[in-house]
C-alpha positions in Angstrom: 0.0 -0.1 -0.1 2.6 2.1 0.6 4.3 1.5 -1.8 1.4 1.9 -4.4 0.9 5.6 -2.6 5.0 6.5 -3.5 4.1 6.2 -7.3 1.2 8.1 -7.3 1.2 12.1 -8.2 -0.9 14.7 -8.0 -2.8 16.1 -11.4 -1.4 18.8 -12.9 -5.1 20.9 -13.3 -7.0 19.4 -10.9 -4.9 18.9 -8.3 -5.7 14.8 -7.7 -3.4 11.6 -7.0 -3.0 9.9 -10.5 -0.8 7.1 -10.9 2.8 8.1 -12.5 2.4 5.6 -15.5 -1.3 7.0 -16.0 -1.4 8.8 -19.1 -4.6 11.0 -18.3 -5.8 11.8 -15.4 -9.1 9.5 -14.3 -10.6 12.7 -13.1 -10.3 15.7 -15.2 -9.7 13.9 -18.4 -5.8 16.2 -18.8 -3.6 14.0 -20.9 0.3 14.0 -19.2 3.3 13.5 -21.5 6.3 11.3 -20.2 8.3 14.5 -20.0 5.8 16.1 -18.2 5.9 13.3 -15.3 9.1 13.4 -14.0 8.6 17.3 -12.8 5.0 16.6 -12.0 6.8 14.1 -9.5 9.3 16.1 -8.4 6.1 19.2 -7.7 4.1 16.8 -6.0 7.4 15.8 -4.3 7.9 20.0 -3.7 4.6 20.7 -2.7 3.8 17.4 0.2 7.0 19.1 1.5 6.2 22.5 1.3 2.3 22.3 1.6 1.6 25.1 0.7 -1.4 27.0 -1.2 -2.2 30.6 -2.3 -5.7 31.8 -3.4 -6.5 32.1 -6.9 -6.6 36.0 -8.1 -9.8 34.7 -10.3 -12.6 32.8 -8.3 -10.4 33.0 -4.8 -9.8 29.6 -4.2 -7.4 27.6 -2.8 -4.6 26.2 -5.4 -1.3 24.8 -4.8 1.8 26.9 -5.7 3.1 24.7 -8.4 -0.7 24.4 -10.2 -0.6 26.3 -13.4 -4.4 27.0 -13.8 -7.1 27.0 -11.6 -8.9 23.5 -10.8 -12.1 26.0 -10.5 -12.9 27.9 -13.0 -9.5 27.5 -14.9 -7.6 30.1 -15.0 -3.9 30.2 -15.9 -1.7 31.4 -14.2 1.9 33.0 -14.9 4.9 32.9 -12.6 4.5 36.6 -11.8 1.2 36.2 -10.7 2.0 34.2 -8.6 4.6 35.3 -6.9 2.6 38.4 -6.3 -0.2 36.4 -4.7 2.8 34.7 -2.1 3.6 38.1 -1.3 0.4 39.5 -0.2 -0.3 36.4 1.6 3.0 35.9 3.2 2.2 40.4 4.2 -1.2 39.3 5.5 -0.2 36.3 7.4 2.8 39.2 8.8 0.3 40.9 10.1 -2.0 38.5 11.7 0.7 36.8 13.8 1.6 40.3 15.4 -1.8 40.8 16.2 -2.3 37.6 18.0 1.4 37.4 19.4 1.3 41.1 20.6 -2.1 42.5 22.1 -3.0 45.6 21.3 -3.2 47.8 24.3 -6.8 49.1 24.6 -7.0 52.6 25.0 -8.8 54.4 28.0 -12.2 55.0 27.1 -12.3 59.0 26.7 -15.2 60.7 28.5 -17.0 63.7 26.9 -17.0 66.2 28.4 -20.6 67.4 28.9 -21.7 70.8 27.7 -22.3 73.0 30.5 -26.0 74.0 30.7 -26.5 77.0 31.1 -27.6 78.2 34.4 -31.4 78.3 35.4 -32.1 82.1 36.3 -33.9 82.1 39.1 -37.9 83.1 38.5 -39.0 86.1 40.5 -40.4 84.9 43.4 -44.4 86.6 43.0 -45.1 89.1 45.1 -47.4 88.7 48.6 -50.3 90.3 48.5 -50.1 93.0 51.2 -46.5 93.1 50.2 -45.4 96.7 50.1 -41.9 97.5 48.4 -39.0 98.9 50.7 -38.7 101.9 48.9 -42.3 102.4 49.7 -42.0 101.1 53.1 -39.6 103.9 54.5 -41.9 106.4 54.6 -44.8 104.5 55.4 -45.3 107.0 58.6 -46.3 110.1 58.9 -43.7 110.6 61.7 -40.4 109.9 59.3 -38.2 112.6 58.7 -38.4 113.2 55.2 -42.2 113.2 55.2 -42.2 116.2 58.5 -39.3 118.0 56.6 -41.3 118.1 52.7 -44.6 119.9 54.8 -43.1 121.9 56.5 -40.8 123.3 53.7 -44.2 123.3 51.5 -45.7 125.3 54.5 -42.3 127.7 54.7 -42.6 128.6 51.5 -46.7 129.0 51.2 -46.6 130.5 54.5 -43.7 133.3 53.9 -44.9 134.5 50.1 -48.2 135.1 51.8 -46.8 136.8 54.8 -44.6 139.3 52.7 -47.4 140.0 49.9 -50.3 140.2 52.2 -51.3 143.6 50.7 -51.5 142.4 47.6 -53.6 139.4 48.3 -56.0 141.6 50.6 -57.1 143.6 47.3 -58.4 140.6 45.5 -58.9 137.8 48.2 -62.3 137.8 50.1 -62.0 138.6 53.7 -60.9 135.6 55.9 -63.0 136.5 59.0 -65.9 136.8 56.9 -64.9 133.2 55.0 -63.2 130.8 57.8 -65.5 128.0 56.8 -64.2 127.7 53.1 -60.4 128.6 54.3 -61.2 125.8 56.5 -62.7 123.7 53.9 -59.6 124.1 51.4 -56.7 121.8 54.3 -59.5 119.7 55.3 -60.0 118.7 51.2 -56.4 118.6 51.1 -56.1 116.4 54.5 -58.3 113.9 53.3 -57.2 113.7 49.6 -53.7 113.1 50.7 -54.4 110.0 52.9 -56.7 108.7 50.4 -54.0 109.3 47.7 -52.1 107.1 50.0 -54.0 104.2 50.5 -54.6 103.6 46.8 -50.8 103.7 45.8 -50.2 101.6 49.0 -52.6 99.7 47.2 -51.2 99.6 43.9 -48.1 99.0 44.9 -48.6 95.8 47.0 -50.5 94.5 43.7 -47.4 94.2 41.4 -47.3 97.6 40.1 -44.4 99.8 39.5 -44.7 103.3 40.3 -42.0 106.3 41.9 -40.7 105.2 45.1 -41.3 109.0 46.5 -44.8 109.3 45.4 -46.0 107.8 48.7 -44.1 109.9 50.6 -45.4 112.5 48.9 -48.8 111.8 49.9 -48.3 111.6 53.3 -46.6 115.1 53.8 -49.2 116.5 51.3 -51.5 115.3 54.6 -49.3 116.4 57.1 -48.9 120.1 55.4 -52.9 120.2 55.2 -52.6 119.7 58.8 -50.3 122.2 59.8 -52.8 125.1 57.1 -56.2 123.4 59.2 -54.2 124.4 62.2 -52.9 128.0 60.9 -56.3 128.6 59.3 -58.2 128.2 63.0 -55.4 130.6 64.2 -55.8 132.7 62.1 -56.8 136.1 64.6 -53.4 135.9 66.2 -51.4 136.0 63.2 -53.5 138.6 61.4 -52.4 140.9 63.8 -49.2 140.0 63.8 -48.9 140.9 60.3 -50.4 143.6 61.1 -47.8 144.9 63.1 -44.4 143.4 61.3 -45.1 141.3 58.0 -41.2 140.4 57.9 -41.6 138.5 61.7 -44.7 136.3 60.6 -42.2 135.6 57.0 -39.6 134.5 59.1 -40.9 132.1 61.6 -42.2 130.7 57.7 -38.6 130.4 56.8 -37.3 128.6 60.1 -39.9 126.1 59.3 -38.7 125.7 55.6 -35.7 125.6 56.7 -36.3 123.1 59.7 -37.6 121.1 56.7 -34.9 121.2 54.8 -32.4 119.9 57.6 -34.8 116.9 58.1 -34.1 115.7 54.7 -30.5 114.8 55.8 -31.7 113.6 59.0 
């Protein structure tokens, strides 16, 4: 049996084992010449010794290095094509060996930095009902120095001007003694008008409306000035007597009230 195997060679066309003395391949029908048998036998021995195969450049099937044509598609090979295929396969095998022997170091996963989200702007808290802004709370008392100061400034300006120009006023203004009720009604109207305006402004501010912060204090100053004017109207007889004696003294008293009011604004 061993002797029989030694006398067999590979068919140069289909690659299957055939006998040395067979004139043609029983598998593919290829005919052999006598002078081709020895090279075929040597090529078979070499292929058995080396046992190397390459891929067909046409169909990709595995064929022996010594075969000159592909047994599947019948493409004929030239020596240059076989050498190129061998070089390509050697490079691929070399790369595979390197990749197997030397493990590729795993790259550390780079964590993408999250995009900075814009800071959410804090929502303005709704103003609770009944709350007045700080600027409106400061002059909410009638005893506030600024409220008193403004009231004294108004009283000083009007009082000094009337005292210095009393002769002109007496020429067209009806006598106060005969119309005292009318002159008292004027400060009373200012008194109620000032306190009513102050309450309405405070209610509007508590409802969220934007108003100048000086308005509440001005309304209180008008209210306080109406009180001062009402006192002057009630005390008109002694003031009128003082005007007949010395208008300058009465005007000086009102100017003092004006100066005190200016000083209270800075306290």
